[in-house]
PAVONU-672640 format. One record per residue: x, y, z of N, C-alpha, C in turn. Coordinates in pm, whole numbers, plus 50000, padded with zeros to 5 digits. Example, Ala and Ser with C-alpha at 12.3 -4.5 7.8 and 13.67 -1.06 7.14 Angstrom:
2
513194943150780512304955050780513204967050780 512854977550708513674989450714512905000350787 
This chain:
482
140677826250520140637840050491141437848650593 141387841950732142147850750835143517851450830 143977842650728145597844950721146237852850632 147177860850658147807870950564148467862950457 148187865250336148837859450232149847868750177 151247865450184152117873550134152617870349998 152017879249874152047873849753153687872749704 154287881049772155947880649716156577866949783 156047860149876156667848449915156137835149848 154967836949780154307824549722155267816049634 155387802149661156357795049582157897795949609 157967803149721159537803949769160117790749818 161187788349757161887775649816162827776849918 162777764250009163667769050124164777761750109 165847770750151167307765450132167947766950276 168607756450313169067758350445170717754650439 171487755650541172837750450559172927736450547 173857732050469174097717750437174897709250528 174207696450541175037688850635175797677050558 177077677450592177997671250505177797654950499 177167649550586176767635350599175407631650526 174607642950508173377639350449173627638350281 173067628550208173277622950076171977624149997 170857629250057169797629949986169327644549969 168677647749838168267662249825166767664549838 166257674149909164957678149934164857692749873 163697691749796163187705949740161857708549782 161887718549869160567721949920159847734849897 158707735749844157987750249799156777752549909 156487764249943155547768350029154567777849955 153427775049986152357785749958151247787750065 150677798750081149837803450156150147812750278 149857810350392150057819850503151347817550573 151827824750669152797825150729153047810750826 151947805850844151767793150915152647781150840 152297782650705152637772850614154147773150604 154597786350586156147788250571156897783850681 156377784850820156727780950944156847766550958 155647759050899155697746750901156707738950810 157137746350698158097740950596159567741350679 159847750450765160917749950837161067737650955 159727735350995159797721751080159847709151016 159397708450887159607696550788161087696150754 161577706750733163077704450677163937700250805 163617703850909164207701651030164227685651059 163047682751030162817665951065163537658950944 163567662850831164007654950735165677658050729 166147668650787167497670250800168137658550881 167487655350981167687642751055167687631151010 166977629850879166587616750818167527617650690 168567625350684169467622850566169157632950440 168507644850449168207651150339168697668150372 169427671250253169807683550248168917692450153 168597705350168167817711550082168507719149954 167887717449839168227722949708167397731249637 167737740549564166987748349487166957742849334 167327731949323167577726949173166577716349169 165327717649122164427708249118164907695649056 165607695748931165937684848862166777675848950 167547678049069168347670549154167667665449247 166577669049279165927663949400165387651649405 165707642549521165207629049528163847630049601 163587642349673162017642849715161667657149711 160447658449646159837671549616158587673549704 158607683849786157427686749863156767698349847 155497702049831154757713549819153717714949942 154077726150011153357728550144152317737050099 150827732450102149637740450026148677746250132 147867753150069146997762150135145597759450046 144637759050140143157758150102142337769850103 143067782450152142247793250153141627800450048 142367798149934141757805849811141887796549676 140997797849599141097788149463142397790049392 142817803349394144107806949314145207798949362 145417795849483146287788849561146307774449488 145157769049505145067753849458145337754949309 144937762849229145237760349089146737761349068 147437770449146148717772849116149537758749177 148927754749286149667741149319149367730049234 148427729449174148167718949080148937719948953 149207733548917150397734548790151787733048832 152007734648944153327730949004153537715849000 152307708449059152697694049047152667687548918 152037694848821152387691748680153687692348629 154407704148672155667705648650156717696548719 156457692648844157207683848906157187671348841 156077668148780155957654748721156477653648589 156477666248505157287665748369158697664248415 159157670948504160737669848542161117654148586 160167650348661160317634548713160337624848583 159547627648483159487618648366160797621948266 161227633848279162157637248152163657637648224 163887640248357165297640448412165397631448537 164387628548599164657620748738163527611148787 163507601148717162417591248732162337585448874 163387584848948163357582349103162917592349187 162537605149133162127615149225160687612549288 160397614349414159247611549480158607626349504 157307629649486156677640249502155477638049613 155417648649692154467649449802153797661349812 152527661249863151757672549918151737672350068 152127685950118151897687450259150617696950277 150217697950413149507707650451148137707550424 147407720250431145877721350430145197715250320 145817713250205145217707250089145067692750092 145917686950174146277671750176145117665450204 144277667050315143237658650352142267659550263 141717673150210140527672250097140957665249978 142127666249926142197661749785143127648649784 143237640449917144137630249893143877619449801 142477615949780142157607049701142337609749551 141967624249528141987628349390143567628549354 144447633549437146007633549401146507620749385 146207610049479146807597849487146117586849381 145047587249372144327575049323143657578149178 143027590849177142497595449041143557600248949 144277609448976145237616548894146687610848916 146907603349006148307596749033149467606749004 149377619149069150277628149051151117631549171 150997624149271151917623949392151947610149468 153127610049511153477596549604152987596549728 153097607149789152567608949935151797619649969 151027620150055150097630150113150147631350252 150607642750306150817643750469150087656350517 149107655950613148517666750678149437673050782 149067685650829149927694850887150147688651037 149467677951088149817672051220150717658351200 150977657151078151607643351058153137644451007 153767656851041155207658650965156247649351041 156147645751177157017635551234157087623351185 155907619351095155687606551044156337605950906 156927616450869157487618750731158547607950693 159447604650791160567595250753159937580650709 158837578650799158147562550790157337564450652 156807577650616156177577050499157017577350381 158017583450394158987583150282159537567550245 159707561650361160217546050345159137537750280 157897540150315156687532650256156797536150100 156947549250055157027551449926158207546749837 159317545249924160597539949846160407525249839 159557518249899159177505049875157907502949780 157687511949704156577511049593155107515849639 154887519349768153617522249814153327534649832 151857538649783151767552549822151497554549972 151847566550018151687568950163150717581050200 149907578750309148967589050331149077589450515 149157601950546148927605550696148167618650708 146987619350718146177632850726145337633850860 145827624050941145207624451080145387636551156 144437643451214144517657051295144627651751430 145867655951491146117653951632145467663451737 145297658451848144787666651951145887675052030 146877669652009148077676252106149277680452035 149387677151891150717679451821150687694451804 151977699551865152427713551828153767713651785 154507703251785156097703251726156907714151823 156377714151960157127720252048158587716352088 158637703252046160107697852069160837697251948 160557703451848161227704951722161857717851704 163177718351658163847733051663163887736651515 162817744851471162987748251328164097752551278 164587746151174165547754251097165167765851020 165897775751024165547788850962165857792250825 164817798850759165327803250607166007816750636 167417813750592168367824350635168417835950517 167117840750494167157852450390167737864750457 167467867850598167917879150650168607876350787 168297866550852168907863250979168357873451079 167277881451059166847892151147165497890651204 164447884451126163157881151180162937868051157 161997861551251161717848751248160237846851308 159497835651261158267831251320158417821551431 157617822351532157707813451652156057806951650 155727794451609154607791551625154187787651777 152947791651831152597790551965151537783151964 150447782851875149327774551867149047769851729 148207758351738147907751951624146397748151628 145827749551492144497745851492143517758051527 142187756251501141287769951537139787762251576 139227767051676137937763351723136777774551685 136927782351581136047794351594134907791251464 135357781251378134297777851277133677788051185 134487797351146133827806851063133527801750951 132267805150889131707794650781132417795850650 133257806050625134197807650504135387801150512 135857795850634137277790950638137307777150663 138287771550579138507758450588139507751650697 140097760750784141247757950878140857748750984 139797749551048139257739851139139337725951099 138927725550960138947711050909140357704350864 141337714250824142527710750777143597710350885 143247719750992144337719151110143957715351246 142407711951260142147706651365141757715151496 141497711351604141257718851710142447726351773 142057738151854142947745351906143937737852020 145237740052004145997732952109147377744752109 147817745052229148927755852253150197747252313 151187755152260152507747352298153047753552453 153787745952510154357746752651155017760652632 154787770252726155267783752727156977781552745 157507773852825158727770052823159497767652704 158937758252612159497754452477159457768852374 158477776552392158467790752327159597799452383 159687801152512160797808352564162227804752514 162447791352514163657785652476163897787152337 163157787252261163187790752112163367804552082 162987814252154162967828352164164357832252192 164867825752313166257827452353167027821752264 166977812752194167957804952082168047814951963 166827821251936166967830051831167657840651852 167407847851975168297858852011169877856352028 170167844352051171627838952061172027838851913 171297836751817171787834951672171707849251604 171187858551696171417873251618170107877951571 169087868651573167667875251525167287886051623 166447896651567166207907851622164617911251639 163837901351577162467904051597161757889851564 160767888251656160027874751626158437878351603 157807869851525156327871451531155797857351586 154997859051691154317849051763153187843451674 153007831551625152127827951518151227817251555 150007821851519149057810551539147887812851445 146927801851438145507808351346144857815951427 145027815951572144247827151651145067827951779 146127837351792147007838851893146357841252041 145227847152020144567851452141144167840252205 143767828752139143257817152208144487810352298 145467813852295146657807152346146347804252492 146417793452546146017789252688146777775152704 147907775652800148677765852828148357761452980 147557749752994147437746853150147947732953166 149147729053101149757715853134149537706553010 148777710452911148467703152785147147701652784 146677697852645145297695152630144767706352547 143487704152509142737713352409142237723252478 141907735952417141507747752503140037744152535 139307738252455137807733452481137497725152610 138787720252662138657711552772139187718752901 139587732052901139897737053011139047737353127 137727737353096136867736653223136967725253304 137537713853250137797701453311139027700853387 139977712253371141057712853441141057713253575 142067708553658142247708853790142307723453842 141947724453978142097740254040143667744854023 144587737054042145807739954028146317743053890 145827736253788146127737453657145477751353595 144357754153668143787767153624144387778153685 144957775853820145487786653880146967790353819 147547780853779148817782153705148837783153543 147727785953492147567785653347148207798553294 148687797653158149237808053103148327811852984 148217823952967147177829352861148067836552750 147437842452666148397850152562148907861352635 148127869052700148867882652749149967878252848 149807866452936150897862653005152017858852923 151967849252822152967847152725153727860352654 152977868252631153407880852574154337886552671 154237887352783155087894452892156257885352922 156167872452927157247860252930158527864252831 157777864552706158747866752599159417881152580 158607889752624159277904252623160357906352727 159937899852862160947899452964162067891952935 162047881952850163187870352838164247878452743 163767885852641164827891352563164237907352541 164517916552636164127929452618164457938352518 165277935752435165897940952301165357935652189 164727925752195164047919352070162587923252072 162387928751928160777930751910160087919351902 158967921751950157897911351971156777913951885 156227906151792155097909251716154067895451723 152767897951686151907885651703150947885951580 150457873451527149477873451420149217856951422 147807856551408146587868251380145667867051502 145087879151538144077880951642142807878451594 141897876051682140497874851641139787882951740 138747892551691138077901351790137247895751906 136787881951863135967876951992136837870352070 138027869852067139057862652153140007873352216 140217886052158141237895752206140657901252328 141607901552450141247907752565141957919752585 141587928852631142357941452700143507938452789 143457927952841144817922752908146157922352819 145797918552698146817917552577147157933552550 146397939652533146717955152512147607961152607 147157957052735147827962552848149347957652852 149417944852817150717938852830151577946852717 151117951152595151657957152495152037972352551 151167977452631151617992052669152547990152771 152657978752843153607977752957155177976452911 155377969752802156887966152734156997972752615 157957979752599158137989452485158517979352362 159087968452391159477958352296158397950252220 157337951652278156157946452198155517955152120 155467953051987155287964551874153877967851881 153667979651873152437985651872151517984451740 151287972651725150507968851578149747956351614 148617958251567147747946251582146907943251454 146787931551400146277926651268145017922251350 143687926551322142517925651384141447923351259 141397911951201140317909751088138887910751127 138157917251057136947921251078135787912450979 136367912450860135697905150763134497911150698 133807918850772132567925750707132047936850822 131447946150776130977956150888129517955150900 128867945750835127327942750853127127932250953 126357934551055125827924551149125317913451086 124527913450986123877904550917124737894050859 125657898650776126887891550719127807885750830 128187891250921128907886451028128197874251095 126967874051102126117862451146125987852251049 126007853850933126067845450821127497837850804 128457846050861129797841450869130207834750998 129317832351096129447827351229130757832851287 130787847351277131807853251341131037857551483 131817854951598131187855751725131417869551787 131367881651691131317894951743130297901551637 129957912651693128957922051604129717934151575 129297941251488130127953451441130217964551558 129097964351652129287972951769130457969351846 130667955551882131587950751967132957952451901 132987950751782134437954451720134727969151734 133867975551709134327989951714134747995451871 133927990251957134197992852103135477987152132 135927975352081137237968752109138387978052033 138007982251900139057993451851139098005051931 138048012251980138088023852059138798021052193 138618009052261139238006152377140968004252356 141277998252252142477996552221143348011052202 142548018952116143178034752100143208040052225 142378037952343142398044052453143568039352548 143978026652538145018022352612146318025852548 146308022852407147478025052329147188034252227 147288047252248146748057552138147598056151995 148888050452024149738050151902149648037051820 148648028351870148768014851799148068015451663 148728007851580148228006651441147517995851427 146417995251348145427984351345145457982251191 145337969051143145117964451010144017952050994 143597949850883142427941650878142377931950777 141637920850782141057913250658139717917850637 139337917650499137937919050469137487912450364 136307906250338135887897850237134657906750173 134607906450023133327915549973132737902949893 131437904149883130647895149806130337883249887 130417883449995129837869450064128637869350024 127927854150042126677851350016125547858850071 124707863349996123607873350035123937887450062 125327890250039125737905050084124847914049974 124137922150053123397934449982124317945449966 123767956149900124287968649886124587976750020 123347975250089123407980550228124577973950305 124507961550322125727953850400127087959950350 127377960950222128507965250150128817980050206 127867990450223128148003350265128328002750417 127677991750486128187992150628129557989950661 130107980550564131457978150554132247989550539 131897999050427132448011450423132528019550524 131428020150583131208030050701132098026850803 132408012250829133308006750955134508012850919 134898010850786136438015350741136418029750766 135508038450763135768051650772135928054950925 135168047850998135318049751146136718045851200 137168034351153138608031551210139708038051142 139648038250995140618043450917142008035550935 141788022650903143088012250923144238017550848 145538014150901146658017150826146918009150689 146357997050690146487987250586145557975950598 145247968550487144547956850502144837945550401 143917936250412144087923150310142577920450291 142497925250151141087925450099140977915649982 139667907350007139597897049891138137898149854 137707894649740136387892049691136137874549718 134927871949773134617858449821134807848849724 135677837749756135767826449685135387815749759 134327806449694133717797049782134967784449794 135047780349928136187768349951135617756149988 135697745449902135107730049925135427727050075 134397722450128134447716950282134077727250381 133967739950355133587750050440132027748750482 131577755250594130167753350602129347762450513 130037772550465129447781750352129117775950240 130147767950182130167760150066128797749550075 128717744650199127617733850233126337739750226 126407752550296124887758750343124497771450260 125527778050205125087791450151125407789449993 124447795749926124797797049770125377807249734 126797806149676127437817049614126847824949505 125937835849577124917841949479125097854949430 126427860149452126817874149419127507873149297 126987878849193127627878849059129317884849066 130077878349001131347881648998131687898348971 130927902548865131397917848857130757925748974 129947920749061129477929849176130577927249286 131007913949289131927911449396133337920249372 133717921749239134877928049203134667945249208 133507946949193133277963549197133167965749336 132667958549442132527963249570134117960949621 134777951449581136187950549639137027961949579 136887964849455137657979449414137167990349500 135907992149554135588003049649136338001149792 136387989049807137007988649951138517991049951 139167985249836140787987849806140908004549797 139988010549714140288025249705140158031349827 139128029549912139028036350032140088032650134 140658019550148141948015950220142988024250176 143148024650050144358035549997144348047750033 143098052650051142948066450084143328068550250 142798057550313143118056250446144528053750506 145278046250402146748042050416147478055150398 146968063050283147738075850276147828086050397 146408087350452146288095250581147218089850702 147178077150717147748071550828149408072150803 149918072450682151368072550645151668087250668 150958095950617151328109550635151438114350772 150838108050869150908111951003152368110151061 153308102050992154708102151027155558112850983 155138118750868155778131150812156508138550928 157848141150904158418149450992158528144651133 158548130751144158508125451282159918114851271 160398110751388161588101651381160858088351426 161308078451346160668064251383161968055051388 161648045551469162818032351491162488024151371 163588019851290163498010551177164297999651201 163877986351185165017974451185165397971751060 166407973651024166907970750888166977954950845 166037951950735165697937850696166517933750574 166637943450482167017938850353167407953450274 167937951750138168347961850070166987965249997 166647979049964165477981749900165327976949764 164217972649717164007967549584164247977949466 163967990949500164088000949405165278006249397 166098004649505167588010649492168518003049570 169728003349510170787993749586171568003649674 171168013649687171718025649772171058028649907 169928022249911168868020850015168668010950106 168478010950211167988002150302166368000250336 165917987650345164547988350363164287979950509 163347983750573162967977750714161697982250741 161387979150872159987981650913160037989251048 159087995951088158918002551228158097993551303 157907998551434157267988551509155707988351481 155097997851398154007998551355153657991751225 154607984051175154807974351067154767983750937 155197996750936155318003150808156688001550772 156708000550611157938000350570158768011450537 159958014050572160648024650553161888023150484 162398033150395163468031950313164368044650351 165608042050357166528052750384168068050550321 168868059250317170138058450242170918047450338 171768041850283172468029850367173578036250433 174248044950394175428050650486176328039050529 176598039450683177538030050732176578018950802 175348019650785174438010850867174287995650793 173957986650859173777972150817172657966250862 172347954750778171037946050820171257940350961 170067943051028169957939751163170187949951253 170547962951208170637974051306169337981251338 168897985651451167897994951466168328009051461 167778015551371168128028951334166998040051346 167188049651389166338060851404166168068851271 165158069051202164858075651084163958086051078 164438098551031163558110551020162838110750890 161408110850893160618107550792160288119450714 160658122050587160478134750523159808135050395 159338120850370158228120450259157718106550261 156578103050182156028090850204155208087650068 154948073150066153848071349961152688065050043 151528058049972150528052050066151268040550151 152088034550109152718023550169154038022050236 154738032450192156178034950241156448049350293 157308045550397158148058650465159368061250410 159678073350349161128076650308161808085750391 162838083950446163598092350524165198091650527 165878095250627167078095750645167588093350768 168588084950796169178081150935169438093151011 169208092151142169788099951236170608095051338 170758082351330171578074251415171048062351465 171938054651546171498042051605170428043951705 169238035451726168428036651838169048029551967 168488033352078168978025352204168838011752192 168038004552091167777990452101169127983652052 169937989752001171317982451950172047976752078 
């Protein structure tokens, strides 16, 4: 639930530049959070070196991979339907096609997919992508192939991900893998393992490479970016065993943010996702110090009730969260904050729900990602807590949360009326071929007439109208960031 699920991208297939010497075809679809889409780029890079070019034509694929998410039941049902589709195409058009499942669903459903239902040929967990060429060779020799072992140190820092060239402007850069936080609703620690961080040098090299290719914005990505800690390798939980020199030279997330900002002063830096229990004010001070670090923090709270936070095993209280928000606003008054919220968590009372609404009233988030609780097999909540809130109550509470958030989104968006904001042009507006669409540093979407500007330009836009989600304006000229 920590991860942002971009509904518009679900099921997007990856298409990359073709290598003339490659003679096999890969069709790869991704579902879930940004981490899954980033992982698909890593997989494509590994397989490009093994003779595969990507294709969007399912029927011609030699290998079909679906990168999966176990965050919500809806994603699992969607993926099961896709697997049925792949197998129908396999039977009718391409009997030699091999089908595989990657990612978070792999470990939990490996036996079901491979042995019981026989709908896949290989199952590969998120730490086993380097083993894909070997696993494919196993399948081609007529054997099922599985590798769902979670590694203590795999970060793919030595893999140069091939990029989804949809706009050539924005890119994800993975900095950590795994999570140690063990929230009871979340399956990530069981599907992605313990927290480990990438070498900062490899991250800076990737950022510099992206800048040289014309990218204008990066998002540093991790299950919990605030936990980033590099001390020469190893798990975060083992840092207390590090040598004095390792501790003295360790790089934390605030340090990494500054390294990235200084390496490319004209490149926008974002990050996702933060965790209230791990975020330090050093991170906020680093944001204040560098104007190219975007003034935007996605800070999931999940509930406004201390009792429910405890049931969720969140390591923060309502009061600590509000204090953190207040401290952020003191250091960065212009900072935008968004949230994740779950309604109808087991045992949630009407009083707990009202606590959530009152917390929202205090913060007045700019936007958020809101869900009714969906029990995920394998989580601590599924093992120990009864999913006892009736579905109509979950949905009613969710509707109230969504309605309040829309009200707050309108308030926050209207704050930009008659002001000038810097917009990075990402694509043509969906509603008008005469307008560009891009984002401000605060992660607000803005649209304005195209004129002579192009994708990748930083443009100052005067806001003269808005909806609850979009700023509408006119360009005043290029910003100094170009």
